[in-house]
PyMOL Python script that loads the backbone (N, CA, C, O; Angstrom):
from pymol import cmd

cmd.read_pdbstr("""\
ATOM      1  N   MET A   1     112.579  11.137 177.172  1.00  0.00           N
ATOM      2  CA  MET A   1     111.471  10.432 176.658  1.00  0.00           C
ATOM      3  C   MET A   1     110.160  11.122 176.867  1.00  0.00           C
ATOM      4  O   MET A   1     109.944  11.648 177.959  1.00  0.00           O
ATOM      5  N   PRO A   2     109.265  11.165 175.910  1.00  0.00           N
ATOM      6  CA  PRO A   2     108.076  11.857 176.073  1.00  0.00           C
ATOM      7  C   PRO A   2     107.144  11.292 177.044  1.00  0.00           C
ATOM      8  O   PRO A   2     107.241  10.093 177.302  1.00  0.00           O
ATOM      9  N   LYS A   3     106.209  12.040 177.645  1.00  0.00           N
ATOM     10  CA  LYS A   3     105.322  11.536 178.692  1.00  0.00           C
ATOM     11  C   LYS A   3     104.389  10.427 178.177  1.00  0.00           C
ATOM     12  O   LYS A   3     103.969   9.577 178.961  1.00  0.00           O
ATOM     13  N   SER A   4     104.059  10.419 176.879  1.00  0.00           N
ATOM     14  CA  SER A   4     103.166   9.415 176.389  1.00  0.00           C
ATOM     15  C   SER A   4     103.866   7.978 176.362  1.00  0.00           C
ATOM     16  O   SER A   4     103.175   6.961 176.299  1.00  0.00           O
ATOM     17  N   LYS A   5     105.169   7.932 176.407  1.00  0.00           N
ATOM     18  CA  LYS A   5     105.879   6.682 176.365  1.00  0.00           C
ATOM     19  C   LYS A   5     105.932   6.065 177.820  1.00  0.00           C
ATOM     20  O   LYS A   5     106.125   4.858 177.966  1.00  0.00           O
ATOM     21  N   LEU A   6     105.765   6.877 178.841  1.00  0.00           N
ATOM     22  CA  LEU A   6     105.887   6.336 180.185  1.00  0.00           C
ATOM     23  C   LEU A   6     104.718   5.470 180.623  1.00  0.00           C
ATOM     24  O   LEU A   6     104.864   4.582 181.463  1.00  0.00           O
ATOM     25  N   ARG A   7     103.563   5.742 180.042  1.00  0.00           N
ATOM     26  CA  ARG A   7     102.339   4.953 180.401  1.00  0.00           C
ATOM     27  C   ARG A   7     102.035   4.954 181.867  1.00  0.00           C
ATOM     28  O   ARG A   7     101.609   3.930 182.404  1.00  0.00           O
ATOM     29  N   GLY A   8     102.228   6.017 182.511  1.00  0.00           N
ATOM     30  CA  GLY A   8     101.901   6.087 183.954  1.00  0.00           C
ATOM     31  C   GLY A   8     103.034   5.967 184.941  1.00  0.00           C
ATOM     32  O   GLY A   8     102.829   6.141 186.143  1.00  0.00           O
ATOM     33  N   GLY A   9     104.254   5.665 184.448  1.00  0.00           N
ATOM     34  CA  GLY A   9     105.378   5.571 185.305  1.00  0.00           C
ATOM     35  C   GLY A   9     105.521   4.223 186.049  1.00  0.00           C
ATOM     36  O   GLY A   9     104.839   3.244 185.746  1.00  0.00           O
ATOM     37  N   ALA A  10     106.422   4.222 187.015  1.00  0.00           N
ATOM     38  CA  ALA A  10     106.834   2.970 187.728  1.00  0.00           C
ATOM     39  C   ALA A  10     105.614   2.451 188.514  1.00  0.00           C
ATOM     40  O   ALA A  10     105.368   1.245 188.542  1.00  0.00           O
ATOM     41  N   LYS A  11     104.842   3.368 189.158  1.00  0.00           N
ATOM     42  CA  LYS A  11     103.727   2.901 189.993  1.00  0.00           C
ATOM     43  C   LYS A  11     102.655   2.171 189.075  1.00  0.00           C
ATOM     44  O   LYS A  11     102.106   1.154 189.498  1.00  0.00           O
ATOM     45  N   ALA A  12     102.380   2.642 187.929  1.00  0.00           N
ATOM     46  CA  ALA A  12     101.395   1.978 187.014  1.00  0.00           C
ATOM     47  C   ALA A  12     101.999   0.700 186.512  1.00  0.00           C
ATOM     48  O   ALA A  12     101.287  -0.298 186.397  1.00  0.00           O
ATOM     49  N   HIS A  13     103.283   0.675 186.204  1.00  0.00           N
ATOM     50  CA  HIS A  13     103.891  -0.575 185.745  1.00  0.00           C
ATOM     51  C   HIS A  13     103.846  -1.739 186.812  1.00  0.00           C
ATOM     52  O   HIS A  13     103.590  -2.909 186.526  1.00  0.00           O
ATOM     53  N   LYS A  14     104.119  -1.282 188.043  1.00  0.00           N
ATOM     54  CA  LYS A  14     104.022  -2.222 189.132  1.00  0.00           C
ATOM     55  C   LYS A  14     102.613  -2.761 189.288  1.00  0.00           C
ATOM     56  O   LYS A  14     102.452  -3.945 189.584  1.00  0.00           O
ATOM     57  N   ALA A  15     101.639  -1.984 189.113  1.00  0.00           N
ATOM     58  CA  ALA A  15     100.268  -2.357 189.256  1.00  0.00           C
ATOM     59  C   ALA A  15      99.894  -3.347 188.077  1.00  0.00           C
ATOM     60  O   ALA A  15      99.194  -4.337 188.287  1.00  0.00           O
ATOM     61  N   ARG A  16     100.384  -3.036 186.855  1.00  0.00           N
ATOM     62  CA  ARG A  16     100.087  -3.940 185.770  1.00  0.00           C
ATOM     63  C   ARG A  16     100.763  -5.302 185.962  1.00  0.00           C
ATOM     64  O   ARG A  16     100.155  -6.343 185.712  1.00  0.00           O
ATOM     65  N   VAL A  17     102.037  -5.288 186.411  1.00  0.00           N
ATOM     66  CA  VAL A  17     102.746  -6.571 186.630  1.00  0.00           C
ATOM     67  C   VAL A  17     102.025  -7.364 187.755  1.00  0.00           C
ATOM     68  O   VAL A  17     101.864  -8.576 187.612  1.00  0.00           O
ATOM     69  N   THR A  18     101.610  -6.761 188.805  1.00  0.00           N
ATOM     70  CA  THR A  18     100.878  -7.442 189.899  1.00  0.00           C
ATOM     71  C   THR A  18      99.644  -7.998 189.340  1.00  0.00           C
ATOM     72  O   THR A  18      99.356  -9.171 189.576  1.00  0.00           O
ATOM     73  N   THR A  19      98.855  -7.220 188.586  1.00  0.00           N
ATOM     74  CA  THR A  19      97.667  -7.794 188.020  1.00  0.00           C
ATOM     75  C   THR A  19      97.871  -8.983 187.116  1.00  0.00           C
ATOM     76  O   THR A  19      97.112  -9.951 187.157  1.00  0.00           O
ATOM     77  N   ARG A  20      98.914  -8.902 186.288  1.00  0.00           N
ATOM     78  CA  ARG A  20      99.280  -9.974 185.321  1.00  0.00           C
ATOM     79  C   ARG A  20      99.650 -11.229 186.164  1.00  0.00           C
ATOM     80  O   ARG A  20      99.177 -12.325 185.866  1.00  0.00           O
ATOM     81  N   ASN A  21     100.486 -11.071 187.201  1.00  0.00           N
ATOM     82  CA  ASN A  21     100.983 -12.172 187.929  1.00  0.00           C
ATOM     83  C   ASN A  21      99.803 -12.892 188.735  1.00  0.00           C
ATOM     84  O   ASN A  21      99.770 -14.118 188.848  1.00  0.00           O
ATOM     85  N   ASN A  22      98.912 -12.113 189.244  1.00  0.00           N
ATOM     86  CA  ASN A  22      97.742 -12.616 189.952  1.00  0.00           C
ATOM     87  C   ASN A  22      96.881 -13.407 188.993  1.00  0.00           C
ATOM     88  O   ASN A  22      96.359 -14.458 189.366  1.00  0.00           O
ATOM     89  N   ALA A  23      96.717 -12.941 187.780  1.00  0.00           N
ATOM     90  CA  ALA A  23      95.836 -13.617 186.815  1.00  0.00           C
ATOM     91  C   ALA A  23      96.524 -14.917 186.381  1.00  0.00           C
ATOM     92  O   ALA A  23      95.846 -15.923 186.171  1.00  0.00           O
ATOM     93  N   LEU A  24      97.854 -14.918 186.243  1.00  0.00           N
ATOM     94  CA  LEU A  24      98.551 -16.164 185.905  1.00  0.00           C
ATOM     95  C   LEU A  24      98.482 -17.189 187.043  1.00  0.00           C
ATOM     96  O   LEU A  24      98.346 -18.386 186.790  1.00  0.00           O
ATOM     97  N   LYS A  25      98.574 -16.725 188.289  1.00  0.00           N
ATOM     98  CA  LYS A  25      98.473 -17.650 189.429  1.00  0.00           C
ATOM     99  C   LYS A  25      97.131 -18.301 189.512  1.00  0.00           C
ATOM    100  O   LYS A  25      97.002 -19.479 189.845  1.00  0.00           O
ATOM    101  N   GLY A  26      96.115 -17.502 189.198  1.00  0.00           N
ATOM    102  CA  GLY A  26      94.703 -18.067 189.147  1.00  0.00           C
ATOM    103  C   GLY A  26      94.572 -19.053 188.087  1.00  0.00           C
ATOM    104  O   GLY A  26      93.982 -20.105 188.333  1.00  0.00           O
ATOM    105  N   LEU A  27      95.066 -18.823 186.912  1.00  0.00           N
ATOM    106  CA  LEU A  27      94.977 -19.772 185.843  1.00  0.00           C
ATOM    107  C   LEU A  27      95.719 -21.045 186.125  1.00  0.00           C
ATOM    108  O   LEU A  27      95.243 -22.131 185.795  1.00  0.00           O
ATOM    109  N   ILE A  28      96.875 -20.931 186.726  1.00  0.00           N
ATOM    110  CA  ILE A  28      97.653 -22.138 187.075  1.00  0.00           C
ATOM    111  C   ILE A  28      96.913 -22.927 188.160  1.00  0.00           C
ATOM    112  O   ILE A  28      96.885 -24.156 188.090  1.00  0.00           O
ATOM    113  N   LYS A  29      96.325 -22.283 189.142  1.00  0.00           N
ATOM    114  CA  LYS A  29      95.527 -23.036 190.193  1.00  0.00           C
ATOM    115  C   LYS A  29      94.375 -23.733 189.555  1.00  0.00           C
ATOM    116  O   LYS A  29      94.078 -24.884 189.875  1.00  0.00           O
ATOM    117  N   LYS A  30      93.704 -23.033 188.630  1.00  0.00           N
ATOM    118  CA  LYS A  30      92.579 -23.636 188.013  1.00  0.00           C
ATOM    119  C   LYS A  30      92.989 -24.874 187.152  1.00  0.00           C
ATOM    120  O   LYS A  30      92.339 -25.919 187.186  1.00  0.00           O
ATOM    121  N   ALA A  31      94.062 -24.707 186.406  1.00  0.00           N
ATOM    122  CA  ALA A  31      94.561 -25.874 185.559  1.00  0.00           C
ATOM    123  C   ALA A  31      94.962 -27.062 186.509  1.00  0.00           C
ATOM    124  O   ALA A  31      94.707 -28.224 186.192  1.00  0.00           O
ATOM    125  N   GLN A  32      95.557 -26.757 187.610  1.00  0.00           N
ATOM    126  CA  GLN A  32      96.010 -27.853 188.542  1.00  0.00           C
ATOM    127  C   GLN A  32      94.802 -28.470 189.131  1.00  0.00           C
ATOM    128  O   GLN A  32      94.832 -29.688 189.305  1.00  0.00           O
ATOM    129  N   ALA A  33      93.681 -27.769 189.483  1.00  0.00           N
ATOM    130  CA  ALA A  33      92.528 -28.351 190.048  1.00  0.00           C
ATOM    131  C   ALA A  33      91.849 -29.217 189.012  1.00  0.00           C
ATOM    132  O   ALA A  33      91.427 -30.327 189.335  1.00  0.00           O
ATOM    133  N   GLU A  34      91.727 -28.753 187.773  1.00  0.00           N
ATOM    134  CA  GLU A  34      91.169 -29.592 186.710  1.00  0.00           C
ATOM    135  C   GLU A  34      91.944 -30.806 186.450  1.00  0.00           C
ATOM    136  O   GLU A  34      91.340 -31.857 186.236  1.00  0.00           O
ATOM    137  N   TYR A  35      93.285 -30.763 186.447  1.00  0.00           N
ATOM    138  CA  TYR A  35      94.102 -31.963 186.249  1.00  0.00           C
ATOM    139  C   TYR A  35      93.950 -32.932 187.406  1.00  0.00           C
ATOM    140  O   TYR A  35      93.892 -34.143 187.196  1.00  0.00           O
ATOM    141  N   GLN A  36      93.884 -32.410 188.634  1.00  0.00           N
ATOM    142  CA  GLN A  36      93.691 -33.303 189.810  1.00  0.00           C
ATOM    143  C   GLN A  36      92.347 -34.042 189.714  1.00  0.00           C
ATOM    144  O   GLN A  36      92.246 -35.241 189.971  1.00  0.00           O
ATOM    145  N   GLU A  37      91.357 -33.291 189.345  1.00  0.00           N
ATOM    146  CA  GLU A  37      89.996 -33.863 189.209  1.00  0.00           C
ATOM    147  C   GLU A  37      89.959 -34.916 188.134  1.00  0.00           C
ATOM    148  O   GLU A  37      89.347 -35.968 188.318  1.00  0.00           O
ATOM    149  N   MET A  38      90.605 -34.653 187.009  1.00  0.00           N
ATOM    150  CA  MET A  38      90.672 -35.583 185.908  1.00  0.00           C
ATOM    151  C   MET A  38      91.433 -36.878 186.348  1.00  0.00           C
ATOM    152  O   MET A  38      91.036 -37.997 186.021  1.00  0.00           O
ATOM    153  N   PHE A  39      92.537 -36.664 187.099  1.00  0.00           N
ATOM    154  CA  PHE A  39      93.326 -37.794 187.563  1.00  0.00           C
ATOM    155  C   PHE A  39      92.551 -38.688 188.511  1.00  0.00           C
ATOM    156  O   PHE A  39      92.604 -39.915 188.432  1.00  0.00           O
ATOM    157  N   GLU A  40      91.831 -38.034 189.410  1.00  0.00           N
ATOM    158  CA  GLU A  40      91.025 -38.817 190.421  1.00  0.00           C
ATOM    159  C   GLU A  40      89.939 -39.567 189.701  1.00  0.00           C
ATOM    160  O   GLU A  40      89.659 -40.714 190.050  1.00  0.00           O
ATOM    161  N   LYS A  41      89.298 -38.956 188.685  1.00  0.00           N
ATOM    162  CA  LYS A  41      88.246 -39.659 187.930  1.00  0.00           C
ATOM    163  C   LYS A  41      88.800 -40.856 187.204  1.00  0.00           C
ATOM    164  O   LYS A  41      88.196 -41.928 187.172  1.00  0.00           O
ATOM    165  N   GLN A  42      90.021 -40.641 186.594  1.00  0.00           N
ATOM    166  CA  GLN A  42      90.624 -41.805 185.832  1.00  0.00           C
ATOM    167  C   GLN A  42      91.007 -42.899 186.807  1.00  0.00           C
ATOM    168  O   GLN A  42      90.839 -44.073 186.478  1.00  0.00           O
ATOM    169  N   MET A  43      91.510 -42.580 187.987  1.00  0.00           N
ATOM    170  CA  MET A  43      91.823 -43.641 188.975  1.00  0.00           C
ATOM    171  C   MET A  43      90.585 -44.418 189.388  1.00  0.00           C
ATOM    172  O   MET A  43      90.613 -45.644 189.496  1.00  0.00           O
ATOM    173  N   GLU A  44      89.470 -43.671 189.624  1.00  0.00           N
ATOM    174  CA  GLU A  44      88.263 -44.401 189.985  1.00  0.00           C
ATOM    175  C   GLU A  44      87.783 -45.306 188.886  1.00  0.00           C
ATOM    176  O   GLU A  44      87.315 -46.412 189.158  1.00  0.00           O
ATOM    177  N   GLU A  45      87.884 -44.877 187.673  1.00  0.00           N
ATOM    178  CA  GLU A  45      87.490 -45.694 186.488  1.00  0.00           C
ATOM    179  C   GLU A  45      88.353 -46.893 186.381  1.00  0.00           C
ATOM    180  O   GLU A  45      87.842 -47.961 186.043  1.00  0.00           O
ATOM    181  N   MET A  46      89.714 -46.800 186.660  1.00  0.00           N
ATOM    182  CA  MET A  46      90.629 -47.829 186.590  1.00  0.00           C
ATOM    183  C   MET A  46      90.344 -48.885 187.762  1.00  0.00           C
ATOM    184  O   MET A  46      90.372 -50.100 187.566  1.00  0.00           O
ATOM    185  N   LYS A  47      90.084 -48.331 188.922  1.00  0.00           N
ATOM    186  CA  LYS A  47      89.739 -49.234 190.084  1.00  0.00           C
ATOM    187  C   LYS A  47      88.499 -50.078 189.725  1.00  0.00           C
ATOM    188  O   LYS A  47      88.465 -51.296 189.899  1.00  0.00           O
ATOM    189  N   ALA A  48      87.472 -49.349 189.208  1.00  0.00           N
ATOM    190  CA  ALA A  48      86.199 -50.074 188.900  1.00  0.00           C
ATOM    191  C   ALA A  48      86.440 -51.132 187.793  1.00  0.00           C
ATOM    192  O   ALA A  48      85.871 -52.222 187.855  1.00  0.00           O
ATOM    193  N   GLN A  49      87.288 -50.812 186.772  1.00  0.00           N
ATOM    194  CA  GLN A  49      87.601 -51.707 185.707  1.00  0.00           C
ATOM    195  C   GLN A  49      88.343 -52.961 186.260  1.00  0.00           C
ATOM    196  O   GLN A  49      88.063 -54.095 185.874  1.00  0.00           O
ATOM    197  N   TYR A  50      89.296 -52.695 187.181  1.00  0.00           N
ATOM    198  CA  TYR A  50      90.054 -53.786 187.788  1.00  0.00           C
ATOM    199  C   TYR A  50      89.213 -54.712 188.642  1.00  0.00           C
ATOM    200  O   TYR A  50      89.363 -55.933 188.664  1.00  0.00           O
ATOM    201  N   GLN A  51      88.310 -54.034 189.348  1.00  0.00           N
ATOM    202  CA  GLN A  51      87.387 -54.822 190.152  1.00  0.00           C
ATOM    203  C   GLN A  51      86.479 -55.667 189.365  1.00  0.00           C
ATOM    204  O   GLN A  51      86.206 -56.806 189.744  1.00  0.00           O
ATOM    205  N   ASN A  52      85.956 -55.116 188.187  1.00  0.00           N
ATOM    206  CA  ASN A  52      85.094 -55.892 187.311  1.00  0.00           C
ATOM    207  C   ASN A  52      85.797 -57.032 186.671  1.00  0.00           C
ATOM    208  O   ASN A  52      85.197 -58.094 186.501  1.00  0.00           O
ATOM    209  N   GLU A  53      87.103 -56.868 186.285  1.00  0.00           N
ATOM    210  CA  GLU A  53      87.855 -57.867 185.670  1.00  0.00           C
ATOM    211  C   GLU A  53      88.267 -58.979 186.583  1.00  0.00           C
ATOM    212  O   GLU A  53      88.208 -60.150 186.210  1.00  0.00           O
ATOM    213  N   ASN A  54      88.692 -58.625 187.800  1.00  0.00           N
ATOM    214  CA  ASN A  54      89.261 -59.590 188.702  1.00  0.00           C
ATOM    215  C   ASN A  54      88.375 -59.933 189.940  1.00  0.00           C
ATOM    216  O   ASN A  54      88.688 -60.829 190.724  1.00  0.00           O
ATOM    217  N   GLY A  55      87.295 -59.200 190.069  1.00  0.00           N
ATOM    218  CA  GLY A  55      86.338 -59.551 191.153  1.00  0.00           C
ATOM    219  C   GLY A  55      86.889 -59.270 192.549  1.00  0.00           C
ATOM    220  O   GLY A  55      86.391 -59.849 193.515  1.00  0.00           O
ATOM    221  N   GLU A  56      87.858 -58.436 192.692  1.00  0.00           N
ATOM    222  CA  GLU A  56      88.434 -58.167 193.996  1.00  0.00           C
ATOM    223  C   GLU A  56      88.678 -56.707 194.081  1.00  0.00           C
ATOM    224  O   GLU A  56      88.830 -56.029 193.065  1.00  0.00           O
ATOM    225  N   MET A  57      88.721 -56.167 195.391  1.00  0.00           N
ATOM    226  CA  MET A  57      88.998 -54.790 195.620  1.00  0.00           C
ATOM    227  C   MET A  57      90.491 -54.635 195.711  1.00  0.00           C
ATOM    228  O   MET A  57      91.224 -55.549 196.090  1.00  0.00           O
ATOM    229  N   VAL A  58      90.922 -53.422 195.342  1.00  0.00           N
ATOM    230  CA  VAL A  58      92.386 -53.124 195.406  1.00  0.00           C
ATOM    231  C   VAL A  58      92.553 -52.126 196.496  1.00  0.00           C
ATOM    232  O   VAL A  58      91.882 -51.094 196.482  1.00  0.00           O
ATOM    233  N   ASP A  59      93.427 -52.380 197.458  1.00  0.00           N
ATOM    234  CA  ASP A  59      93.760 -51.486 198.518  1.00  0.00           C
ATOM    235  C   ASP A  59      95.232 -51.187 198.383  1.00  0.00           C
ATOM    236  O   ASP A  59      96.072 -52.045 198.653  1.00  0.00           O
ATOM    237  N   LEU A  60      95.558 -49.958 197.961  1.00  0.00           N
ATOM    238  CA  LEU A  60      96.961 -49.591 197.663  1.00  0.00           C
ATOM    239  C   LEU A  60      97.779 -49.382 198.938  1.00  0.00           C
ATOM    240  O   LEU A  60      98.991 -49.186 198.848  1.00  0.00           O
ATOM    241  N   ASN A  61      97.164 -49.417 200.111  1.00  0.00           N
ATOM    242  CA  ASN A  61      97.850 -49.136 201.332  1.00  0.00           C
ATOM    243  C   ASN A  61      98.215 -50.419 202.066  1.00  0.00           C
ATOM    244  O   ASN A  61      98.746 -50.349 203.174  1.00  0.00           O
ATOM    245  N   THR A  62      97.962 -51.538 201.514  1.00  0.00           N
ATOM    246  CA  THR A  62      98.234 -52.788 202.178  1.00  0.00           C
ATOM    247  C   THR A  62      99.707 -53.155 202.090  1.00  0.00           C
ATOM    248  O   THR A  62     100.400 -52.684 201.189  1.00  0.00           O
ATOM    249  N   GLU A  63     100.201 -53.983 203.001  1.00  0.00           N
ATOM    250  CA  GLU A  63     101.551 -54.411 202.962  1.00  0.00           C
ATOM    251  C   GLU A  63     101.624 -55.774 202.281  1.00  0.00           C
ATOM    252  O   GLU A  63     100.727 -56.610 202.386  1.00  0.00           O
ATOM    253  N   VAL A  64     102.742 -55.950 201.578  1.00  0.00           N
ATOM    254  CA  VAL A  64     102.902 -57.263 200.810  1.00  0.00           C
ATOM    255  C   VAL A  64     103.733 -58.187 201.785  1.00  0.00           C
ATOM    256  O   VAL A  64     104.798 -57.812 202.276  1.00  0.00           O
ATOM    257  N   VAL A  65     103.181 -59.396 202.022  1.00  0.00           N
ATOM    258  CA  VAL A  65     103.839 -60.372 202.864  1.00  0.00           C
ATOM    259  C   VAL A  65     104.340 -61.462 202.003  1.00  0.00           C
ATOM    260  O   VAL A  65     103.602 -62.017 201.190  1.00  0.00           O
ATOM    261  N   ASN A  66     105.639 -61.793 202.172  1.00  0.00           N
ATOM    262  CA  ASN A  66     106.324 -62.819 201.391  1.00  0.00           C
ATOM    263  C   ASN A  66     106.998 -63.715 202.408  1.00  0.00           C
ATOM    264  O   ASN A  66     108.011 -63.315 202.983  1.00  0.00           O
ATOM    265  N   SER A  67     106.494 -64.886 202.652  1.00  0.00           N
ATOM    266  CA  SER A  67     106.910 -65.860 203.687  1.00  0.00           C
ATOM    267  C   SER A  67     107.104 -65.071 205.009  1.00  0.00           C
ATOM    268  O   SER A  67     106.120 -64.543 205.527  1.00  0.00           O
ATOM    269  N   ASP A  68     108.312 -64.970 205.567  1.00  0.00           N
ATOM    270  CA  ASP A  68     108.461 -64.359 206.822  1.00  0.00           C
ATOM    271  C   ASP A  68     109.044 -62.861 206.652  1.00  0.00           C
ATOM    272  O   ASP A  68     109.446 -62.217 207.621  1.00  0.00           O
ATOM    273  N   VAL A  69     109.050 -62.380 205.361  1.00  0.00           N
ATOM    274  CA  VAL A  69     109.490 -61.040 205.155  1.00  0.00           C
ATOM    275  C   VAL A  69     108.358 -60.107 204.836  1.00  0.00           C
ATOM    276  O   VAL A  69     107.606 -60.379 203.900  1.00  0.00           O
ATOM    277  N   ILE A  70     108.190 -59.008 205.568  1.00  0.00           N
ATOM    278  CA  ILE A  70     107.142 -58.009 205.350  1.00  0.00           C
ATOM    279  C   ILE A  70     107.745 -56.869 204.612  1.00  0.00           C
ATOM    280  O   ILE A  70     108.692 -56.258 205.106  1.00  0.00           O
ATOM    281  N   VAL A  71     107.249 -56.552 203.459  1.00  0.00           N
ATOM    282  CA  VAL A  71     107.740 -55.444 202.745  1.00  0.00           C
ATOM    283  C   VAL A  71     106.680 -54.353 202.771  1.00  0.00           C
ATOM    284  O   VAL A  71     105.522 -54.588 202.423  1.00  0.00           O
ATOM    285  N   GLY A  72     107.066 -53.218 203.167  1.00  0.00           N
ATOM    286  CA  GLY A  72     106.117 -52.098 203.271  1.00  0.00           C
ATOM    287  C   GLY A  72     106.778 -50.952 204.028  1.00  0.00           C
ATOM    288  O   GLY A  72     107.730 -50.354 203.526  1.00  0.00           O
ATOM    289  N   GLU A  73     106.311 -50.648 205.178  1.00  0.00           N
ATOM    290  CA  GLU A  73     106.843 -49.579 205.965  1.00  0.00           C
ATOM    291  C   GLU A  73     108.160 -49.912 206.689  1.00  0.00           C
ATOM    292  O   GLU A  73     108.865 -49.029 207.179  1.00  0.00           O
ATOM    293  N   THR A  74     108.461 -51.211 206.736  1.00  0.00           N
ATOM    294  CA  THR A  74     109.754 -51.610 207.397  1.00  0.00           C
ATOM    295  C   THR A  74     110.901 -51.423 206.449  1.00  0.00           C
ATOM    296  O   THR A  74     110.724 -51.389 205.232  1.00  0.00           O
ATOM    297  N   THR A  75     112.074 -51.304 207.011  1.00  0.00           N
ATOM    298  CA  THR A  75     113.229 -51.164 206.146  1.00  0.00           C
ATOM    299  C   THR A  75     114.100 -52.346 206.239  1.00  0.00           C
ATOM    300  O   THR A  75     115.124 -52.386 205.556  1.00  0.00           O
ATOM    301  N   ASP A  76     113.765 -53.362 207.066  1.00  0.00           N
ATOM    302  CA  ASP A  76     114.574 -54.564 207.164  1.00  0.00           C
ATOM    303  C   ASP A  76     114.138 -55.507 206.066  1.00  0.00           C
ATOM    304  O   ASP A  76     112.942 -55.736 205.887  1.00  0.00           O
ATOM    305  N   ILE A  77     115.083 -56.056 205.329  1.00  0.00           N
ATOM    306  CA  ILE A  77     114.873 -57.018 204.227  1.00  0.00           C
ATOM    307  C   ILE A  77     115.658 -58.269 204.579  1.00  0.00           C
ATOM    308  O   ILE A  77     116.847 -58.205 204.891  1.00  0.00           O
ATOM    309  N   ASN A  78     114.977 -59.411 204.524  1.00  0.00           N
ATOM    310  CA  ASN A  78     115.650 -60.653 204.788  1.00  0.00           C
ATOM    311  C   ASN A  78     116.235 -61.162 203.442  1.00  0.00           C
ATOM    312  O   ASN A  78     115.462 -61.459 202.532  1.00  0.00           O
ATOM    313  N   VAL A  79     117.525 -61.265 203.297  1.00  0.00           N
ATOM    314  CA  VAL A  79     118.071 -61.680 202.010  1.00  0.00           C
ATOM    315  C   VAL A  79     118.550 -63.127 201.984  1.00  0.00           C
ATOM    316  O   VAL A  79     119.159 -63.559 201.005  1.00  0.00           O
ATOM    317  N   THR A  80     118.274 -63.904 203.082  1.00  0.00           N
ATOM    318  CA  THR A  80     118.714 -65.279 203.116  1.00  0.00           C
ATOM    319  C   THR A  80     117.917 -66.156 202.117  1.00  0.00           C
ATOM    320  O   THR A  80     118.396 -67.194 201.661  1.00  0.00           O
ATOM    321  N   ASP A  81     116.735 -65.717 201.807  1.00  0.00           N
ATOM    322  CA  ASP A  81     115.885 -66.517 200.870  1.00  0.00           C
ATOM    323  C   ASP A  81     116.098 -66.197 199.414  1.00  0.00           C
ATOM    324  O   ASP A  81     115.432 -66.774 198.555  1.00  0.00           O
ATOM    325  N   VAL A  82     116.997 -65.305 199.114  1.00  0.00           N
ATOM    326  CA  VAL A  82     117.213 -64.799 197.773  1.00  0.00           C
ATOM    327  C   VAL A  82     118.301 -65.674 197.041  1.00  0.00           C
ATOM    328  O   VAL A  82     119.364 -65.938 197.602  1.00  0.00           O
ATOM    329  N   GLU A  83     118.013 -66.097 195.824  1.00  0.00           N
ATOM    330  CA  GLU A  83     118.959 -66.836 195.039  1.00  0.00           C
ATOM    331  C   GLU A  83     119.760 -65.829 194.234  1.00  0.00           C
ATOM    332  O   GLU A  83     119.203 -64.937 193.595  1.00  0.00           O
ATOM    333  N   VAL A  84     121.108 -65.991 194.277  1.00  0.00           N
ATOM    334  CA  VAL A  84     121.964 -65.056 193.530  1.00  0.00           C
ATOM    335  C   VAL A  84     122.255 -65.647 192.173  1.00  0.00           C
ATOM    336  O   VAL A  84     122.696 -66.791 192.068  1.00  0.00           O
ATOM    337  N   VAL A  85     122.011 -64.873 191.131  1.00  0.00           N
ATOM    338  CA  VAL A  85     122.220 -65.309 189.751  1.00  0.00           C
ATOM    339  C   VAL A  85     123.264 -64.477 189.160  1.00  0.00           C
ATOM    340  O   VAL A  85     123.170 -63.250 189.112  1.00  0.00           O
ATOM    341  N   THR A  86     124.331 -65.185 188.677  1.00  0.00           N
ATOM    342  CA  THR A  86     125.424 -64.407 187.987  1.00  0.00           C
ATOM    343  C   THR A  86     125.398 -64.724 186.584  1.00  0.00           C
ATOM    344  O   THR A  86     125.263 -65.901 186.249  1.00  0.00           O
ATOM    345  N   PRO A  87     125.521 -63.738 185.654  1.00  0.00           N
ATOM    346  CA  PRO A  87     125.522 -64.028 184.251  1.00  0.00           C
ATOM    347  C   PRO A  87     126.827 -64.673 183.838  1.00  0.00           C
ATOM    348  O   PRO A  87     127.906 -64.339 184.326  1.00  0.00           O
ATOM    349  N   GLU A  88     126.681 -65.625 182.904  1.00  0.00           N
ATOM    350  CA  GLU A  88     127.842 -66.353 182.374  1.00  0.00           C
ATOM    351  C   GLU A  88     128.411 -65.554 181.302  1.00  0.00           C
ATOM    352  O   GLU A  88     127.673 -65.009 180.481  1.00  0.00           O
ATOM    353  N   THR A  89     129.759 -65.443 181.251  1.00  0.00           N
ATOM    354  CA  THR A  89     130.428 -64.730 180.189  1.00  0.00           C
ATOM    355  C   THR A  89     131.035 -65.696 179.217  1.00  0.00           C
ATOM    356  O   THR A  89     131.574 -66.728 179.616  1.00  0.00           O
ATOM    357  N   VAL A  90     130.958 -65.383 177.961  1.00  0.00           N
ATOM    358  CA  VAL A  90     131.426 -66.339 176.926  1.00  0.00           C
ATOM    359  C   VAL A  90     132.823 -65.964 176.470  1.00  0.00           C
ATOM    360  O   VAL A  90     133.393 -66.636 175.610  1.00  0.00           O
TER     361      VAL A  90
END
""", "prot")
cmd.dss("prot")
cmd.show_as("cartoon", "prot")
cmd.util.cbc("prot")
cmd.orient("prot")
């Protein structure tokens, strides 16, 4: 193969690949940061809209309390209060 086809050999190729990969990583990080910022902005708008419509604040970290059963971080579920429904077959 002629020298002009080598374009600097393996060392130059490795340098080009490293440069390309670093540029791609930078672009990916930038896109992820923009997406995260857009997502947070959208969530804030939705929270404000919900608060305006319902007049109450939303806290997504609260636990849901249903009679004597607490659903949240616990793994125990009381199934004595549940009604079992079976479909009728014709």
